[in-house]
C-alpha positions as CSV (number, residue, x, y, z in Angstrom):
1,X,0.0,0.0,0.0
2,X,1.3,3.5,-0.9
3,X,2.1,6.0,1.8
4,X,1.1,9.6,1.0
5,X,2.8,12.7,2.3
6,X,-0.5,13.7,3.9
7,X,-0.3,10.6,6.1
8,X,3.3,11.4,7.2
9,X,4.5,13.6,10.0
10,X,4.0,17.4,9.3
11,X,7.3,19.0,8.3
12,X,8.5,21.8,10.6
13,X,10.2,23.6,7.6
14,X,8.8,22.2,4.4
15,X,11.3,24.2,2.2
16,X,14.0,21.6,3.1
17,X,11.9,18.6,2.1
18,X,11.2,15.3,3.7
19,X,14.7,13.8,3.1
20,X,16.4,16.5,5.1
21,X,13.8,16.0,7.9
22,X,14.6,12.3,7.9
23,X,18.3,13.0,8.2
24,X,17.6,15.3,11.2
25,X,15.4,12.6,12.8
26,X,18.2,10.0,12.3
27,X,20.8,12.4,13.7
28,X,18.7,12.7,16.9
29,X,18.9,8.9,17.4
30,X,22.7,8.7,17.2
31,X,24.0,8.0,20.7
32,X,27.7,8.9,20.3
33,X,28.1,12.7,20.7
34,X,31.0,13.0,18.3
35,X,29.2,11.0,15.6
36,X,26.1,13.2,16.2
37,X,28.2,16.3,15.8
38,X,29.6,15.0,12.5
39,X,26.1,14.1,11.3
40,X,24.8,17.6,12.2
41,X,27.6,19.3,10.2
42,X,27.0,17.1,7.2
43,X,23.2,18.0,7.4
44,X,24.1,21.7,7.5
45,X,26.3,21.3,4.4
46,X,23.5,19.6,2.6
47,X,21.0,22.3,3.6
48,X,23.4,25.0,2.4
49,X,23.7,23.2,-1.0
50,X,19.9,23.5,-1.4
51,X,20.2,27.3,-1.4
52,X,23.6,28.2,-2.9
53,X,22.5,31.7,-3.8
54,X,22.2,32.5,-0.1
55,X,25.7,31.4,0.8
56,X,27.0,34.9,0.5
57,X,24.8,36.3,3.3
58,X,26.6,37.0,6.5
59,X,24.3,35.1,8.9
60,X,23.3,32.3,6.5
61,X,25.1,29.6,8.4
62,X,23.6,30.9,11.7
63,X,20.1,30.6,10.1
64,X,20.9,27.0,9.0
65,X,21.8,26.0,12.6
66,X,18.6,27.7,13.8
67,X,16.6,25.7,11.3
68,X,18.3,22.5,12.3
69,X,17.3,23.1,15.9
70,X,13.7,23.8,14.8
71,X,13.5,20.7,12.6
72,X,14.7,18.5,15.5
73,X,12.1,20.1,17.7
74,X,15.0,21.4,19.8
75,X,15.9,17.8,20.8
76,X,19.2,17.6,18.9
77,X,22.0,17.7,21.5
78,X,25.1,18.8,19.6
79,X,27.8,21.4,19.9
80,X,26.2,24.3,18.1
81,X,28.7,26.8,16.7
82,X,26.2,29.6,17.2
83,X,23.6,30.6,19.9
84,X,20.5,29.0,18.4
85,X,17.0,30.3,18.7
86,X,15.0,29.3,21.7
87,X,11.5,27.6,21.4
88,X,9.8,30.4,23.3
89,X,11.2,33.0,20.9
90,X,9.5,31.4,17.9
91,X,6.0,32.5,19.1
92,X,6.8,36.0,20.0
93,X,4.3,38.6,18.8
94,X,5.2,42.2,17.9
95,X,4.0,45.0,20.1
96,X,0.8,46.5,18.7
97,X,1.2,49.7,16.8
98,X,-0.8,52.5,18.2
99,X,-2.7,54.3,15.4
100,X,-4.3,57.7,15.7
101,X,-7.9,57.2,14.8
102,X,-9.0,60.6,13.4
103,X,-12.2,61.3,11.7
104,X,-12.0,62.0,8.0
105,X,-14.5,64.5,6.7
106,X,-14.8,63.0,3.2
107,X,-13.1,59.7,2.9
108,X,-12.6,59.8,-0.9
109,X,-10.2,62.7,-0.4
110,X,-8.4,61.3,2.6
111,X,-6.7,62.9,5.5
112,X,-3.7,64.3,3.5
113,X,-5.9,66.5,1.3
114,X,-7.5,68.0,4.4
115,X,-4.0,68.7,5.8
116,X,-2.8,70.2,2.5
117,X,-5.8,72.5,2.5
118,X,-5.2,73.6,6.1
119,X,-1.6,74.4,5.1
120,X,-2.8,76.3,2.0
121,X,-5.0,78.5,4.3
122,X,-1.9,79.5,6.2
123,X,-0.1,80.8,3.1
124,X,0.0,84.6,2.6
125,X,-2.3,85.8,-0.2
126,X,-0.6,85.9,-3.6
127,X,0.3,83.9,-6.8
128,X,2.0,81.2,-4.8
129,X,-1.1,80.5,-2.7
130,X,-3.4,80.6,-5.7
131,X,-1.1,78.1,-7.6
132,X,-1.1,75.8,-4.5
133,X,-4.9,75.9,-4.2
134,X,-5.3,75.1,-7.9
135,X,-2.9,72.1,-7.6
136,X,-4.9,70.8,-4.6
137,X,-8.2,71.3,-6.4
138,X,-6.9,69.4,-9.5
139,X,-5.8,66.6,-7.2
140,X,-9.2,66.5,-5.6
141,X,-10.9,66.2,-9.0
142,X,-8.5,63.4,-10.0
143,X,-9.4,61.5,-6.7
144,X,-13.1,61.8,-7.3
145,X,-12.6,60.8,-11.0
146,X,-10.8,57.6,-9.8
147,X,-13.8,56.4,-7.9
148,X,-16.5,57.8,-10.1
149,X,-15.3,57.6,-13.7
150,X,-17.8,60.3,-14.6
151,X,-17.2,64.0,-15.4
152,X,-17.1,65.9,-12.2
153,X,-18.1,69.6,-12.3
154,X,-15.5,72.0,-11.2
155,X,-18.1,73.8,-9.0
156,X,-18.5,70.7,-6.9
157,X,-14.7,70.6,-6.2
158,X,-14.6,74.3,-5.4
159,X,-17.5,73.8,-3.0
160,X,-15.7,70.9,-1.2
161,X,-12.6,73.1,-1.1
162,X,-14.5,75.9,0.6
163,X,-16.0,73.3,3.0
164,X,-12.6,71.9,4.0
165,X,-11.1,75.4,4.4
166,X,-14.1,76.6,6.5
167,X,-14.8,79.3,4.0
168,X,-11.3,80.7,3.8
169,X,-10.7,79.5,0.3
170,X,-13.3,80.6,-2.3
171,X,-12.9,80.0,-6.0
172,X,-15.3,81.3,-8.6
173,X,-16.0,78.5,-11.2
174,X,-16.8,81.2,-13.8
175,X,-13.2,82.5,-13.7
176,X,-11.3,79.3,-12.9
177,X,-11.3,75.8,-14.5
178,X,-9.7,72.6,-13.6
179,X,-8.0,69.9,-15.8
180,X,-10.0,67.4,-17.6
181,X,-9.2,63.8,-16.7
182,X,-9.8,60.8,-18.9
183,X,-9.1,57.1,-18.6
184,X,-6.2,56.2,-20.9
185,X,-7.4,53.5,-23.4
186,X,-5.9,50.1,-23.0
187,X,-4.2,48.9,-26.2
188,X,-5.6,45.5,-27.3
189,X,-3.1,43.0,-28.5
190,X,-4.2,41.1,-31.5
191,X,-4.1,37.3,-31.1
192,X,-3.6,36.8,-34.8
193,X,-0.1,36.5,-36.0
194,X,0.9,38.4,-39.1
195,X,1.5,36.2,-42.1
196,X,4.8,36.6,-43.9
197,X,4.4,37.4,-47.6
């Protein structure tokens, strides 16, 4: 009767394969310490041959010894040339990252647009402020177009801009216009090969 891999013991590190795992299991059964050490070193050499492209990494050998300890379920008693990972360190979880949960007035614009508008409000009146406000307005139009794919009236963008700035930025749609955005057509590749004449 055939034995399937699904019926065998689960591999601790499947990237090394079942043969390496069997070598590690055998190494754990060797009673003579010197022979066990020789066996462990030969397993490490075989493991390094599986990934020759990683041999140049500084801590590659150290990783291999860690992997050997993991594959033996930390039961292999040999003279490790490095301090190997401890079983309790395998399950360590990172500290949770604290995020500031701030309310976003209009989610399709995001928080950064709101911050850019607040910064634009602080600019002194002049050409530089007007250019910045128009850049922000064009960016807002592009963001709406990405989710809507329909023409967005400039007046709607200017109204949103006024809302974000609490009335400090007012743009007249009769005298100002924003860029027109269109979706670039996707070029179709023909499946027919051109015949040679």
